[in-house]
C-alpha atoms as one frame of an Amber mdcrd trajectory, in Angstrom:
protein
  26.007 -19.627  15.199  24.754 -17.108  12.694  22.713 -13.688  12.973  19.151
 -15.834  12.426  16.496 -14.075  14.810  14.791 -16.583  17.395  11.835 -16.560
  19.856  13.700 -16.767  23.099  10.507 -16.566  24.999   8.960 -19.221  22.916
  12.156 -21.742  23.244  12.452 -20.703  26.751   8.987 -21.963  27.594   9.727
 -25.408  26.207  12.831 -26.043  27.896  11.598 -24.295  31.197  14.762 -21.824
  30.600  14.006 -17.423  31.362  13.279 -16.243  28.183  14.784 -13.087  28.941
  18.007 -14.683  29.962  17.976 -16.809  27.072  17.036 -13.388  24.802  20.372
 -11.479  26.753  22.663 -14.432  26.180  21.696 -14.958  22.631  22.412 -11.238
  22.013  25.409 -10.666  23.617  27.273 -14.232  23.101  25.589 -16.787  20.490
  24.889 -14.350  17.601  27.700 -12.417  16.037  25.637  -9.191  16.888  28.448
  -7.972  18.985  30.680  -8.011  16.103  28.472  -6.569  13.731  29.884  -4.018
  11.978  27.246  -1.553  10.776  25.960  -1.824  14.456  26.775   1.397  15.424
  24.702   3.016  12.845  22.486   0.631  11.934  19.306   2.441  13.922  19.675
   5.409  11.133  20.966   3.684   7.881  22.532  -0.135   6.483  23.326  -0.554
   3.190  24.305  -3.683   1.122  26.037  -2.682  -2.105  26.664  -6.338  -2.576
  22.947  -6.385  -3.182  22.020  -3.975  -5.857  20.589  -5.231  -9.178  19.669
  -3.838 -12.224  15.845  -3.683 -11.393  14.738  -2.244  -7.750  12.121  -1.059
  -5.679  11.377   1.734  -3.288   8.711   1.749  -0.837   8.671   3.154   3.330
   7.745   1.269   5.941   6.696   1.684   9.869   9.487  -0.397  11.816   8.293
   1.181  15.511   5.685   3.213  16.969   4.974   4.463  13.207   8.341   5.785
  12.530   8.937   5.369   8.890  11.846   4.073   7.279  12.646   3.998   3.257
  13.837   0.732   1.960  15.419  -0.169  -1.537  15.302  -3.778  -2.462  16.362
  -5.933  -5.426  13.417  -7.765  -7.385  15.773 -10.492  -8.633  15.862 -11.750
  -4.966  12.257 -12.188  -4.742  12.430 -11.476  -0.870  14.833 -13.876  -0.079
  18.687 -13.065   1.115  19.905 -10.906  -0.841  17.022  -8.678  -1.181  17.707
  -5.510   0.899  19.613  -3.314  -0.662  19.308  -0.135   1.611  16.930   0.754
   4.878  17.830   4.655   5.880  15.787   6.144   8.985  12.904   8.574   7.558
  11.866   9.502   4.300  13.740  13.120   3.811  14.925  13.308   0.122  18.815
  14.453   2.010  18.944  11.706   4.421  18.138   9.013   1.645  20.082  10.368
  -1.029  23.516  10.830   1.303  23.017   7.052   2.502  22.372   5.138  -0.857
  24.826   7.565  -2.256  27.503   5.451  -0.438  27.068   2.820  -2.934  29.569
   3.015  -5.695  28.441   5.247  -8.389  29.051   2.628 -11.364  26.769  -0.225
  -9.616  23.630   2.750  -8.942  23.779   4.099 -13.058  23.666   0.340 -14.246
  20.094   0.458 -12.611  18.011   0.080 -15.279  14.210   0.121 -13.596  12.714
   1.140  -9.990   9.323   0.743  -9.197   7.828   3.569  -6.315   4.912   5.053
  -5.264   3.907   9.056  -6.696   5.432  10.375  -3.606   7.543  13.386  -4.852
  10.155  12.340  -2.216  10.281   9.201  -3.850  10.752  10.491  -7.254  13.755
  12.645  -6.320  15.229   9.620  -4.451  15.004   7.919  -7.511  16.565  10.487
  -9.910  19.394  11.643  -7.517  20.685   7.863  -6.325  19.703   5.869 -10.178
  19.892   8.978 -13.032  19.850   6.317 -15.557  16.756   4.120 -13.934  13.668
   4.536 -15.858  10.735   5.233 -12.849   7.571   3.213 -12.660   4.446   4.102
 -10.853   3.220   1.122  -9.089  -0.460   0.446 -10.864  -2.055  -0.430  -7.216
  -1.318   2.894  -6.117  -3.297   4.526  -8.708  -5.812   2.086  -8.519  -6.188
   2.634  -4.982  -6.703   6.219  -5.642  -9.722   5.600  -7.792 -11.169   3.331
  -4.852 -10.409   5.767  -2.252 -12.575   8.475  -4.427 -15.225   5.689  -4.854
 -15.658   5.051  -1.174 -15.430   8.494  -0.301 -18.690   8.686  -2.260 -19.912
   5.948  -0.762 -19.244   7.358   2.880 -20.850  10.905   2.131 -24.228   8.970
   1.444 -23.778   6.819   4.601 -23.062   9.515   6.644 -26.248  11.614   5.347
 -28.252   7.893   5.917 -27.388   7.957   9.459 -28.265  11.561   9.850 -31.837
  10.431   8.859 -32.053   7.862  10.915 -31.209   9.288  13.963 -33.804  12.133
  13.097 -36.383   9.551  12.286 -35.622   8.151  15.938 -35.741  10.909  17.566
 -39.172  12.437  16.043 -40.643   8.983  17.015 -39.780   9.207  20.016 -40.859
  12.931  20.760 -44.246  11.423  19.177 -44.008   8.678  21.962 -43.812   5.568
  19.082 -41.601   3.189  18.194 -39.427   3.768  15.151 -39.719   0.812  12.939
 -36.905   1.179  10.182 -37.376   0.376   6.590 -35.944  -2.846   5.161 -34.926
  -3.471   1.682 -35.857  -7.237   0.310 -32.330  -8.337   0.927 -33.080  -7.334
   5.155 -30.814  -4.404   4.831 -31.753  -0.750   6.185 -30.333   2.185   3.991
 -28.027   2.936   6.651 -26.630  -1.352   6.551 -26.964  -1.040   2.833 -24.458
   1.731   2.691 -22.133  -0.095   5.285 -22.330  -3.475   3.689 -21.726  -2.749
   0.231 -17.976  -1.571   1.035 -16.281  -4.640   0.134 -18.512  -5.322  -3.164
 -17.014  -2.072  -4.718 -13.316  -3.332  -4.110 -14.681  -6.317  -6.662 -15.545
  -6.550 -10.155 -18.691  -7.898 -10.901 -17.910 -11.520 -11.860 -16.301 -11.929
  -8.517 -19.583 -11.061  -6.363 -21.124 -13.384  -4.819 -24.872 -13.882  -5.035
 -25.530 -11.992  -1.789 -23.260  -9.097  -3.262 -25.133  -9.025  -6.572 -28.649
  -8.637  -4.924 -26.977  -6.088  -2.446 -25.424  -4.085  -5.339 -28.775  -4.186
  -7.456 -30.196  -2.374  -4.710 -27.595  -0.270  -3.791 -27.210   1.330  -7.347
 -30.601   1.645  -7.614 -30.561   3.948  -4.902 -27.465   5.780  -5.858 -27.083
   6.187  -9.518 -23.891   8.380  -8.684 -22.030   5.576  -6.937 -22.891   3.048
  -9.919 -21.381   5.660 -12.065 -18.207   6.239  -9.789 -17.689   2.123  -9.624
 -17.758   1.882 -13.259 -15.158   4.584 -13.370 -12.985   2.826 -10.953 -13.624
  -0.522 -12.579 -12.525   1.025 -16.341  -9.309   2.200 -14.633  -8.645  -1.431
 -13.492  -9.475  -3.037 -16.572  -6.939  -0.415 -18.598  -4.070  -2.405 -16.418
  -5.272  -5.873 -16.354  -6.050  -5.767 -19.954  -3.044  -6.621 -22.158  -2.566
  -3.309 -23.678   0.772  -1.670 -25.206   1.452   1.767 -24.507   0.075   3.503
 -27.035  -3.365   1.631 -26.806  -3.235   2.501 -23.103  -2.622   6.139 -23.930
  -5.857   6.184 -26.278  -8.269   4.361 -23.422  -6.938   6.861 -20.276  -7.707
   9.954 -22.796 -11.326   8.253 -22.971 -11.317   7.795 -19.342 -10.501  11.242
 -19.037 -13.272  12.353 -21.131 -15.610  10.376 -18.796 -13.914  11.679 -15.557
 -14.720  14.972 -16.827 -18.245  14.078 -17.750 -18.957  12.752 -14.424 -18.592
  15.814 -12.548 -17.134  13.952  -9.496 -14.480  16.963  -7.687 -12.266  13.285
  -6.258 -12.384  11.796  -9.032 -10.976  15.162 -11.156  -8.278  14.933  -8.477
  -7.459  11.459  -9.343  -7.532  12.553 -12.937  -5.074  15.442 -12.101  -2.562
  13.396 -10.018  -2.503  11.032 -13.005  -1.486  13.760 -15.102   1.202  14.838
 -13.214   3.080  11.381 -12.810   1.454  10.595 -16.505   5.356   9.032 -18.118
   5.963   7.166 -15.084   2.293   5.448 -15.222   2.227   4.702 -18.680   6.147
   2.975 -18.220   4.114   0.113 -16.436   3.086  -0.810 -20.019   6.674  -1.534
 -20.946   7.335  -4.315 -18.487   4.522  -4.448 -16.431   6.809  -3.990 -13.529
   5.048  -3.141 -10.499   6.069  -2.585  -6.476   4.510  -5.861  -5.292   7.681
  -7.293  -4.159   8.573  -4.527  -2.138   4.822  -4.509  -0.372   5.805  -8.106
   0.463   9.006  -7.636   1.774   7.270  -4.957   3.933   4.819  -7.475   5.155
   7.535 -10.076   5.678   9.157  -7.004   8.244   5.567  -6.401   9.781   5.026
 -10.186  10.269   8.792 -10.646  11.868   8.006  -7.691  14.014   4.215  -8.903
  15.119   5.632 -12.298  15.931   8.466 -10.525  18.264   5.534  -8.161  19.828
   7.192  -5.017  18.631  10.931  -3.539  18.234  12.324  -2.951  21.371  15.998
  -2.045  19.861  16.286  -1.137  16.469  19.812  -2.266  15.861  19.419  -5.567
  17.040  16.236  -5.780  15.181
């Protein structure tokens, strides 16, 4: 039998066999775990040099109790057999570089492109381990920053609305009156409007439902600054979504920079500065439109597997 993981508790329940005993038998006798060569160091690192390709992705994933592992994957395998190139415990650059460098240097120098997030540690790992690879910053991490800046403005207003409502309730109590909140035409209070508008800010206008369109109308009328911030976030998304080449993208980013500066939003200025620091690797996206989606998908499979087996008891066996 191969090393394919099975849910021993589920199978045991079907056949009236003790799940823990079946799991123990599978681990020690039925599977090849006892003779698996990387078993001694699997909790720290595993590398599969034969899986390396010309286009890689590097990301981090939490296996157990929030402990992070750095994972290098081959995009060509599309999440199937041959995807995993390396997995190393932690995110410290020295440790990851040490283990990934065990792959033959000729194979590592043959890597043409690697996608990654904006963490400096990931950039250094990519530079040291794959010196000839072009680094591409994942577009979704860039867009996520802008969305977080937008949501931060909404949350600030929400706290203020909650405080105002609490003060109104306390005042009504002190006057022995019943507090009656003001309702908008869609039935929301201002506090509810700020809470319920969270998801529509993630979507473009054409994807709003009728209820979301009505909520957005009230929302933007009451909070024009959020309307401006939403527009900035949407414009950044549009730069990625339209079929721009690198030169056109550079021009559109320059216009976006100017609008951010004119808005005066501190958190969007931080986004702008972060993009400036990662400018070249962000622009590299427009060469081949490569993303880190394959790495995120692979990480999701690991998390799903972990969930299916109710966590990770022993990392090497996992």
